[in-house]
N, C-alpha and C positions, 0 to 999 in steps of 0.2 A: 504495499501499500503506500509505505514513504517510496520509492523508487515510482509509482506513476505518480503521486502527488510532485516530485523532484520533476519530474520530464513533461504536467504540466505548465509547472510553474517558467519550465523554461522554457516552454512554448507558445502564452503568454508575453513574453518579448518579445516576440518576432514580428507580430503585424496585430494592429487594430479593425475589426471586421465585428461592424453592431449594428444591430437587428430584432428590433422582436417580432414573433409571427405566431398569432395568436390563432388557437384551433377552437372553433368555437364549439366545437361536437364536449371536448373537455374541457373548456376555458385551460388550456393549461399553456404555458409559457415556451419558447423555445430561443435563447437570448445571446448572442453571440457577444463573447466576451472582450473586452476592452485590455491596455499592458497593463497600465497597476488600477486602475478607475474602470468600472460599469457606465460608460456614458448609451441611454438607452438612444436611437438617434430616428427608428423606426419602428412601425405597427403597421403587420399589414393578417387584415383578419382572410382568412381562409372558407371561399363558400364554393367556393366550383369547385369543379368533377376534378379527379384526382390525375390527371394530365394535364393541368394548371402548375403552370411555372409561378412561381410564387416571390423569388427573389436571384438574382443571380449573384454570385463571385468573383470575380475576376484576380485573375492569374500573370503576371512574368513568362516569359520561358525558362525563370531560374528554377530548379527543384525548391518547393516548399510545404510549409505544412502550419496548416490552422484549426482554431479549435475550437467548439461549440460546446458552450455551456449550456447544458438541458437545467434549469433549478426546478425540474419539477420530480415526485418521486413515485415516478409507473418505468413500467417497462419500455425500452427505445429500439429502435431498429434503427440503422442505416444502411442504404446500396445503393452502391456506385452500378452507374449504366455500362460506364466501361474500366473497370480495374486496371486494365493494363499501363496507365498512367493515372488515374485518381481511386485510390485507395481508402476506402473507410472503417473504419474500426470506433468501439463504442465503450469505454471504461466506467465502471460506475466507482465513485469515489465521492464519502461522505453521506449523502441526499439528494449528491446532482448525478445526474449521468455525463461523460466527457464525448463529444465525435472527435473522434483528429480526422482531419483532411488531408493527405499527401500527394504531392503532385508531383511526377517526376521530369524531368530538365525537358526541355522541349529544344529538338534540333530542328523541324519543320515547319509547316505551316500552321495558323489559329486552328484550334481543334473544342470542341464540346461536348461535355457530356453532361451527365445529368444527377443527381443523388436525391434519394427515396426517404424522407424522413414520417417513419410511424410512429405514434404514440396510442396503443392500445386500441382502439374501436374507433379513434377519431379517424377521419381523413388522412388519409397521408397529405405530406409538404415535400414537392418537388421545388428543386433549386437547382438551376443549372450554374452550372462551373465553363468558368472560359479561360483559357490559356493562349495568349499570343507567343504569334513567331519569334524565333531567336534575334530576328532582325527588326526593329520599330520600322514601322512604317509611316511614314510624315504624311500626311494627306495632298495632292493636290490639287491645281485648279483652283479658284476665286477663295483667299483667305475670306475662313469666318472666324473671328476674336469677340470675344467677350470683356466686359469688364466687369471687373468684381466676383471675379472668378471662383475658388476652393478658399471658402474665407472660414478657417476652422484656426484651435487659439498657438496651435505649432507651424506646421508647414503640413501642407498636404501627397496624403500617400499614393504610389502611386496607381491604387484600386481608383481612389475620386477622380486621380488626372481620366485612366481608363473610364471612367464615364462620363465623363466630357465629353472624351473625343466618341465613347458609344451617341452624343445628341448630337454631333454633326460638327462639335468644335474643333480648332483646329490652335487656336492660336490665343491667348490670355495675357491679361496685366492686371493690374492695382488690387494685387493681393498685398495686406497690412502683417509683409514683412518686417518685424524687429530689428536687423539684424543684418547686417552681410550672411554669415554662417545659416542662418535660418531660409536665405533666399538660396544658397550653393545647396541645401539639401532640397529645397524642393527643385529647383537647373536637375539635378539628379534622377527626381522621381518623374518628370516632365519626359527629359532624355528617354526614360525606358517605356514611357508609353507612348512616346512619339509626338506631341507636343510643342507649340515653339511657344515661348514667351517674349514680351517686354517686360521688360525688368526695373527693379526699380528698391532700393533698400535707400535709408536716411543715408550711408557713405556716400553715395552719386552722387548725392549734390556736396556732402561738403572733403570728399576726396575723389573727384572721377577721373583724375587717371589710375589710380589704382583698382580701381572697381572695373573699367574699363577693360585692363590690362587684365585682368581676370578673368573676366567671361567672355573675351571676345571671342577666343575658338571653340568655347561652347557649342555641342551642332542644336542643343537647344534653346539657344539664342536666333531673336527673330530683331530686336531693339535693343531699344530704352526709353523709359518712361522719362516725360521729362517734367508734365502737366497737365493736368485738368482745368480747360476753363480760364484760360489767364484774361488779364483784363491788359487794358493798352499800355500802359507806366509799367509793368513787366516786362514788355518786347523786346528792351533792350540788354535785359541779364536775360532773358531765356537765352537769346540768340548766341552769346557773347560760352553759355554751356554746350550749346549745341558745340561751334565754334572747337570749342575744347577736345569735346568728344569724336568730331570726324576727326580731327589732328590723329588720333588713336587710331578711330578704328569706322571704317569710309565703308564699309564693307556693309553694314548693319543700320538703319533708320533710328533717327530720334524721333520720338514720338512725340506729338501735344495736340491737343482737342480742343478745337474753336466754340466758341458760343454760339450761339444761332443768334442769328437778327433779331433786333429788339433789346437784346441786354447790352452791357458795355455802354449806352447810348450809343450800339449798331443800329437805328432806327433804317427804315429805309433810305435817304439822305446818303447815311454817313455808311452804310454798311458793307458796302464794296472799296470804299477806300479804307474802311478797314481791317479789310483783308487783305487789301495791297500792302498795307503798315506791315501789318505781318509780315509777310512774306519776301518785302525788302529789309526785314529789322531779322529775322529766323529764316535758316537758309536748310530744312527742310526737303526732307526725301520725299515725303506722301501729305498730303492735308487730310485733318479730319473733324471734321463739325458733330454735331450733334441738334437734332431736332424730333421733338417727339409729338407728332401732329395731330393725334387722333383721340380727342379726351371726351368725359361728361359733364352735358349742358346739364343746370338744376333737376328738371327729372328725367336724369339718370339718361340720356340719350345721348350716342355716337353724333360727332361735329368735327370735322377737320381744320385746322389751323390755313386761316387765307391767307398768310405771309408762308407756307413753305414750301410750297414749289419753287417762289420766286426765291427762298434762301436756295434752294438746291441749283436755279438758275446761275446766279452769282457767281457759288462753290464750283460748279462745271467750268464755269467760265473763267476764273480766275485759276484754276490748276491748270486749265489748257494750256494759257498766256506762258504760264510759270514753266510747262513742261514736266508735270511732274501730277503724278494719279492724286486721286481722292479718296476720301475711305466716308461711307456715313450709316448712321445705327438706324437701330428701329428699338422700341420699347420693346419688354420681354420681362416686367416687373410692372405689377399696377401697386399706383399711389399717387398720392394726393384724390387731381381728378380725370388720371389715366385710367385705362379699364385696364380690368385683365385681359391678355393680347389673346384675341381669337385666330383663327388661319386666314382670316380675309385679312384684317388688323397687319398679319407680319407681313403676306402679301402685298400686299396696298403698298408700305412703307418700303421693304427689300427691292419688289422691282419698279417701283417708280425711282428709287436710287440706282441702277444698274439698266435704265433707260435715259438716266443722264451721265450714263458714263462713269459710275463706281465701281472704283475695282477692289474694294472690300468692302466687309459686311461687316458690322457689329452690332454686339447686343448689350442693351444696360437693364438687367444685371442675369448671372446665373445662379448666383448663390443670391436666394432673398436677404436686404441686408437686416442690421439686429432693429427690436424696437426701440434699442436706444435714439434711431433716429427718427425723427419725423418726417410725417408723411401714410402713416401707415402703410407700409410697404406690406403686399403680399401678394404670393402665386403668383411669386418668381420662381423659376424650372425645379430649381433645390430650395424646400421648407427650409427657415434659418430653425427651430425648433426643434423637427425631428429627422431631418436633414436626409429627407429622400427624397425620389420625385415628386413633382405635383401633377397632374392633369400639360400645366405648361409645360412641362419638360420635354412630353410627347408631340403637341404642335410646333414646338423649335427644332425636333428628330425633323419632322414629316421636314420643314419647309428648305431646313440646311440642309438635306439630299436633293431637294431640287436646287437648290442654288448649284451642289455640287455636280450636278448631272446636265445644268445649261451652264457650266465653263466656257465651252467651246463655243459657248455662242459671246458673253457676256467680255471673259480675260481676253483685256488686251485690244477690246475695242475702242474703237474712235466714235464720236456722237456725229452725225450727220447735220440730221434738225432735229427737232422736238415740238412739239404742236400739242392742243388742246382742244379734244371736243367736250361742247357743250351745245344740249339741245335740250329744249322744251317739250311736252306733251303733246305740243301742237305743228311741230315741224320747225319751228320758228329755233334763233341762235341766242343761246342764253349765254352769260357774261365769262370767260373763261378764268380763273385765278390772276389774281393780282403780279405785273414783271411776264410774266406767260404768253405768250404768240396764240392763234386761232387757226387749227389746221385747215390748211382748204390741199384737199388731194390734187387740184390742177394744176396747182404749187410744189409741188413732190418732188424732191430730188430727183436730178437727171440721172443719180445710181438706179432710180427708182420704178425706171419704165417699162420695169419687167413686170410692174401691177396694172391692168386692166379696169379692172371695175373696182370700187370703195363703197358701199349703201350703208351708212349710216342709219339707224333705225330714232326714234321719235324717244324723249326723255334720255339721251346718256348721258353720261359725263365717263370722257377715255381719256387717259393720256397715248399717244403715237410718237414713236419712236422711233428716226431710220441710225443703223448703226453700221460703220464700216471694219473689219475685223479681217485683217491679208486680203486674198484675192474674193472674202464673202461680206456680203452686204445683206441685212436685217433691218425687217420692220417690227416693234416689240410693241402692243396694245395692251392698254393695260385696261380693266372695267375700273374706273376710279369710284365707284359704290362701295362700300365695305357692307362689315354686317349688317343685315337687313333690308340689306341694298338691295336691287333687283341683276337678274341678266341681263346681258347682254347679245343680243347676235347681230353680229355682220354677216354681211356680203361680199366673197373678195375673189376675183378670180385674177387669172395675171397667164402666161407667156410658157412658152417652153421654161425648162428648167427651174418652175416657179416649185418650194417646195416647203411642206408645213414642218415644224420641229414641235415634237413631240415632250413631254419633261424627261422623258426617260433622255433626251440629249441628240435622240435619231430623228433623221431628216426621213420623208415621203415626196410622192412625190403630191403635191397640194392637186394636179386634175384626178389623182384616186381615192378625194377625200371630201368630203360633201362645201360647196363652195359657201353655206351658211353654217357660220363656227360661230357658236354661243358660248360667253368665258363670264364665270360666274364669281360676284362679286371681291374685288378687291386684286383676280387672279388676270392672267396672262397668256396670249396667245402671240404667236413669232414665225414669222415667214423667213425663208433666205433662200439666197441664192449667190451659182458664182458673175462672177464681174472678171 
């Protein structure tokens, strides 16, 4: 018995894995124990069939061992579906049952198995075990970055980074590392998971040369986080810091995120020169800004910010004039008057950003901020209190997969022209958003002469963008309605060579598809052709 206890104590020091699984038939609980203290972060009630997956445990390619401490005095059985590389043993220690999961080193591709845990007559719990390949895979395509990533007291684990990656996110920044050593441990975990980081620690500001020299060759490094939403009085000092970093490392970008229009006296007449002033004083390699356009009114109805598209027009123009890409945000966590994001909300924000030429998408936030912050933050992809996935996590995962699949359209694309459609119920023209241009099919770009018919229905709000990417051109149409809005059906025909681009990125001849194409609220319709 003493040997078993010593073995368990040594195993506990290896990893932190924390989940409640409540089996409603017996009201017993299976608890994943932590390092030196038990912290409950997740509770799932098993209501579905015995084949349901209750949760997942992630492993790197290395040999590893985990424990599950079942704090119940009942008979427990645990069986692995593939004992050739994942073995499971149950031991009794005092009044607890200890389940040992042992994983062999993986020298090949990613692999998956299941563990079935049974508590007497209760419905079995199935846990999926995922072990990644020996070579961390970094996502290709449009970079997807999250602000406020994995916000835990110490530093994120590999498993938490793998869960982030499963959500479709491959870049992250703004974790609250207290010092460079915490950052270093997080960087190593990110490397093992295939996550790239825009790094920050207090020493980056006080000892930039030292920090940059230490991390510039780290494979998980994407760039350096300088500051978020600076006011214009800070531009000069920020520029000096960026130049100092670039003298040591010009291969990784320095990240500064700008305020949206209307902040820091950046009104309509001042915003463009404000952005120009920033670019003149701060030699960033990419331009980033945040604007969260969807809010709730006093009646709880969604409405779209009147200045959002104008903000996109200015940022897109100034990034192009500076010869650098721009990245833009979508809001993924509800707070203040911002609603819990639906799929339509996220699609509208993301596809509008991409239609204006964005080369990177950013989410705010992944980890729901602490209740100590004002704003009633809730329903972010990861819940702050339980540290488990919310419904938003799965919405973000779905749209992230769409983005990656359409990278061949948007990544590297240059904007030719963007126009807006607003028609009334009677077929007249409504007002287009401030600072934008009305779409006129007869004045479409010369590159789009392949489009022969473009019939606009009544009562429509849409964005139409023409993009050039290498030897290809694209027409991107976004239904500017969002949750609760109407579908829009366009009639579009074209010459030989016109292709309809599917959501998985594949192209099919437009002639083989219906010329009437319906777009759901917030969603996108894409045509492509060679030039």
